[in-house]
C-alpha positions in Angstrom: -25.4 2.2 63.4 -28.0 4.1 61.4 -29.7 1.1 59.8 -29.6 -1.4 62.6 -33.4 -1.9 62.5 -33.5 -2.0 58.7 -34.9 -5.5 58.4 -37.1 -5.5 61.5 -40.8 -4.7 62.0 -41.1 -1.2 63.4 -44.3 -0.2 65.2 -45.0 3.5 65.2 -47.2 3.9 68.3 -49.5 6.9 68.2 -52.8 8.2 69.5 -52.7 7.1 73.1 -54.9 8.0 76.1 -53.8 11.5 77.0 -55.2 15.0 76.2 -52.6 15.2 73.4 -54.1 12.3 71.4 -54.9 14.3 68.3 -51.4 15.8 68.1 -49.9 12.3 68.6 -51.9 11.0 65.6 -50.4 13.7 63.4 -46.9 13.0 64.7 -47.4 9.3 64.1 -48.7 9.7 60.6 -45.7 11.9 59.6 -43.2 9.5 61.1 -44.9 6.4 59.5 -44.9 8.0 56.0 -41.2 9.0 56.4 -40.1 5.5 57.4 -42.0 4.0 54.5 -40.4 6.5 52.2 -37.0 5.5 53.6 -37.7 1.8 53.0 -38.4 0.6 56.5 -41.0 -2.2 57.3 -43.1 0.0 59.5 -46.7 -0.3 60.8 -48.8 2.3 62.5 -50.5 1.4 65.8 -53.3 3.6 67.0 -53.5 2.9 70.8 -57.1 3.7 71.6 -58.8 3.8 75.0 -60.0 0.3 75.9 -57.2 -1.5 74.0 -54.1 -3.3 75.2 -50.9 -1.9 73.9 -49.0 -5.1 74.7 -51.5 -7.0 72.6 -51.4 -4.6 69.7 -47.6 -4.8 69.7 -47.7 -8.6 69.8 -50.3 -8.7 67.0 -48.1 -6.4 64.8 -45.0 -8.5 65.4 -43.2 -5.4 66.6 -39.4 -5.7 67.0 -38.9 -2.0 67.8 -41.2 0.9 68.8 -41.0 4.4 67.3 -42.8 6.2 70.1 -44.9 8.9 68.6 -47.1 9.3 71.7 -47.4 12.6 73.7 -48.4 13.2 77.3 -49.6 10.9 80.0 -48.9 7.2 79.6 -46.8 7.8 76.5 -44.3 10.3 77.6 -44.1 9.6 81.3 -42.2 6.3 81.5 -45.3 4.0 81.4 -44.9 2.9 77.8 -41.1 2.9 78.2 -41.5 0.5 81.1 -43.9 -1.7 79.1 -41.4 -1.9 76.2 -38.6 -2.8 78.6 -40.7 -5.6 80.1 -41.5 -6.9 76.6 -37.9 -6.7 75.6 -38.7 -4.3 72.7 -36.4 -1.4 72.0 -38.1 2.0 72.1 -37.1 5.4 70.9 -36.7 8.4 73.3 -35.5 8.6 76.8 -35.7 5.7 79.3 -38.2 5.1 82.2 -36.8 7.4 84.8 -35.8 10.3 82.6 -39.2 10.2 80.9 -41.0 10.2 84.3 -38.8 13.1 85.6 -39.2 15.2 82.5 -43.0 14.7 82.4 -43.4 15.7 86.0 -42.6 19.4 86.0 -42.3 19.5 89.8 -39.6 16.8 89.8 -37.9 18.5 86.8 -37.8 21.8 88.7 -36.1 20.1 91.7 -33.6 18.4 89.4 -32.8 21.7 87.6 -32.3 23.5 90.9 -30.0 20.8 92.3 -27.8 21.1 89.2 -27.7 24.9 89.2 -29.9 25.2 86.1 -31.9 28.5 86.1 -35.7 27.9 86.2 -38.5 30.3 87.2 -39.5 30.5 90.8 -42.3 28.1 91.5 -44.8 26.6 94.0 -47.6 24.1 93.8 -51.3 24.0 94.6 -53.4 20.8 95.0 -54.5 19.2 91.8 -57.8 17.7 90.7 -59.7 16.1 93.5 -57.5 17.6 96.2 -58.5 21.3 95.8 -61.8 23.1 95.1 -62.8 22.5 91.4 -63.6 26.2 91.0 -60.2 27.3 92.1 -61.6 29.2 95.1 -58.4 28.7 97.1 -56.2 30.4 94.6 -56.6 34.1 95.6 -55.6 33.5 99.2 -52.9 31.0 98.4 -51.2 33.3 95.9 -51.8 36.6 97.7 -48.0 37.3 98.0 -47.1 36.3 94.4 -46.5 39.1 92.0 -48.6 39.3 88.8 -48.2 38.2 86.0 -47.7 34.6 86.8 -48.2 31.2 85.0 -50.5 28.5 86.2 -50.5 25.0 84.6 -51.0 21.3 85.3 -47.8 19.8 86.4 -48.1 16.6 84.3 -49.3 17.7 80.9 -47.7 18.9 77.7 -48.4 20.9 74.5 -49.3 23.8 76.7 -52.6 22.0 77.7 -54.3 23.8 80.5 -51.7 26.7 80.7 -52.8 30.2 81.7 -50.8 33.5 81.9 -52.6 35.4 84.7 -52.4 39.2 84.4 -55.1 40.1 87.0 -55.9 38.5 90.3 -59.5 38.2 89.2 -58.3 35.5 86.8 -56.6 33.3 89.4 -59.5 31.1 90.3 -60.4 30.4 86.6 -56.8 29.6 85.8 -56.5 27.1 88.7 -59.9 25.6 87.9 -58.7 25.0 84.3 -55.5 23.4 85.4 -57.4 21.1 87.8 -59.3 19.6 84.9 -56.1 17.9 83.8 -53.6 15.5 85.3 -51.4 16.2 88.2 -50.9 19.0 90.8 -51.1 22.6 89.8 -47.8 24.4 89.2 -47.5 28.1 89.6 -44.4 29.9 88.2 -43.2 33.5 87.8 -43.9 34.8 84.3 -40.6 35.5 82.5 -41.2 38.4 80.1 -39.0 38.1 77.0 -38.2 35.7 74.2 -39.3 32.2 73.8 -36.7 29.8 72.4 -36.7 26.0 71.9 -33.6 23.9 71.6 -33.3 20.7 69.6 -31.1 18.0 71.0 -30.3 14.6 69.4 -28.2 12.0 71.0 -26.6 14.4 73.4 -25.8 17.1 70.9 -27.5 20.4 70.3 -28.9 20.6 66.7 -29.8 24.2 67.0 -32.6 26.5 68.3 -35.6 28.3 67.1 -37.2 31.5 68.4 -41.0 31.5 68.3 -43.0 34.7 68.0 -46.7 33.9 68.4 -49.4 36.4 68.0 -51.0 34.9 71.1 -49.7 35.8 74.6 -47.4 32.8 74.6 -46.8 29.7 72.4 -50.0 28.0 73.4 -51.9 25.0 71.9 -53.6 27.3 69.4 -50.4 28.9 68.3 -48.7 25.5 67.9 -51.4 23.6 66.0 -54.1 25.9 64.8 -52.9 29.3 63.8 -50.9 30.1 60.7 -49.5 33.5 61.8 -46.9 32.2 64.3 -43.4 33.3 63.3 -40.4 31.0 63.6 -36.8 32.5 63.5 -34.0 30.1 62.8 -31.6 30.9 64.3 -33.0 33.0 67.0 -32.4 36.7 66.9 -30.3 36.8 70.0 -26.7 37.8 70.8 -24.3 35.0 70.2 -23.3 34.8 73.9 -26.9 34.7 75.0 -27.8 31.9 72.6 -24.7 29.9 73.6 -25.6 30.2 77.3 -29.2 29.2 76.6 -28.2 26.1 74.6 -25.7 25.2 77.4 -28.5 25.4 80.0 -30.8 23.3 77.7 -28.2 20.6 77.3 -27.5 20.7 81.0 -31.2 20.1 81.7 -31.2 17.2 79.2 -28.2 15.6 80.9 -29.5 16.3 84.5 -32.7 14.4 83.8 -30.8 11.6 82.2 -32.4 12.0 78.8 -31.4 10.0 75.7 -32.2 10.3 72.0 -34.2 13.3 70.9 -35.6 16.0 73.2 -36.6 19.7 73.1 -36.0 21.9 76.1 -38.2 25.0 76.3 -36.7 28.3 77.6 -37.5 31.9 78.0 -34.8 34.7 77.7 -35.5 37.7 79.9 -34.8 41.3 78.9 -31.4 41.1 80.6 -30.4 38.1 78.5 -30.7 35.5 81.2 -31.9 32.1 80.1 -34.6 30.2 82.1 -35.3 26.5 81.5 -39.1 25.8 81.7 -39.1 22.1 80.9 -37.7 19.4 78.7 -39.9 17.6 76.2 -38.7 14.0 75.8 -41.1 13.2 73.0 -41.4 16.5 71.1 -44.0 16.9 68.3 -43.1 15.7 64.8 -46.0 17.3 62.9 -45.8 19.6 59.9 -45.5 22.6 62.2 -43.4 21.1 65.0 -40.2 22.7 66.1 -37.7 19.8 66.2 -38.1 19.1 62.4 -37.7 22.9 61.7 -34.5 22.9 63.8 -33.2 19.7 62.1 -33.9 21.2 58.6 -31.9 24.3 59.5 -29.0 21.9 60.5 -29.2 20.3 57.1 -31.3 17.2 58.0 -34.4 16.2 56.2 -37.5 15.0 58.0 -37.0 11.4 56.9 -33.4 11.6 58.0 -34.4 12.9 61.4 -37.0 10.1 61.8 -34.3 7.5 60.8 -31.7 9.0 63.3 -34.3 8.8 66.1 -35.1 5.2 65.2 -31.4 4.4 65.4 -31.3 5.7 68.9 -33.9 3.2 70.2 -32.8 1.1 73.1 
């Protein structure tokens, strides 16, 4: 029922405690404005370090949470668990699916157990468990072909991600990843096309191909640069795109996701699709991909926000 929360107080929770706080504030501002424009009784909650989210929700009289957080504590099942304990419906996936999707290592294992193609991977110790300067990287990765990808296992928005083209860059890339949350994940680099699939309530809305001028679709390309190209639909053969979207939906289902999500994939030069990860709380900023995909499917930004609200549980 699309308007089941029409007369209830909606808390748009944004900001948060992760490295993606600034992006979350932009997502939250957009969602809050859209809900107001659509006639909902919505209030924005900026969850700042040192504050109690439970207290902020109680003070706001929140009956439902539109979760506009990104990254650690917002996207990893923690806030979902809090809302469940408080008896407040929350948008997005549930506790377990959120935790699995945020943990790229757990995701990889789930994908492999369901036969979903994902790049070959291994882990290195994370912050506090390995040398801060990444001095162990060269020996640990001596048998891995270059290029490869190094990133923190528990962050989003491409935070701390490096594409390594030379073994002399390994230590710096691992050192960067160790400044963030979680173990270090190492993956084969898949040369080819970057596509992102929008899913809402278990249905594929569509896909977008992204052509950044940077090496890959990194934080700068997502939120700073204005020369990134977005192709809707992707310029791929129909059978290749269908297979990619099938893998994306398979990954969403394997993790147990609900509501809105955005799996990220790369298509290699032979047309094979590789699932990198599933974002259970994708960005909703002016440049974010899910709103672009929804628009291509005939859905306005306020309509998308309302559909996501209706999926809260």
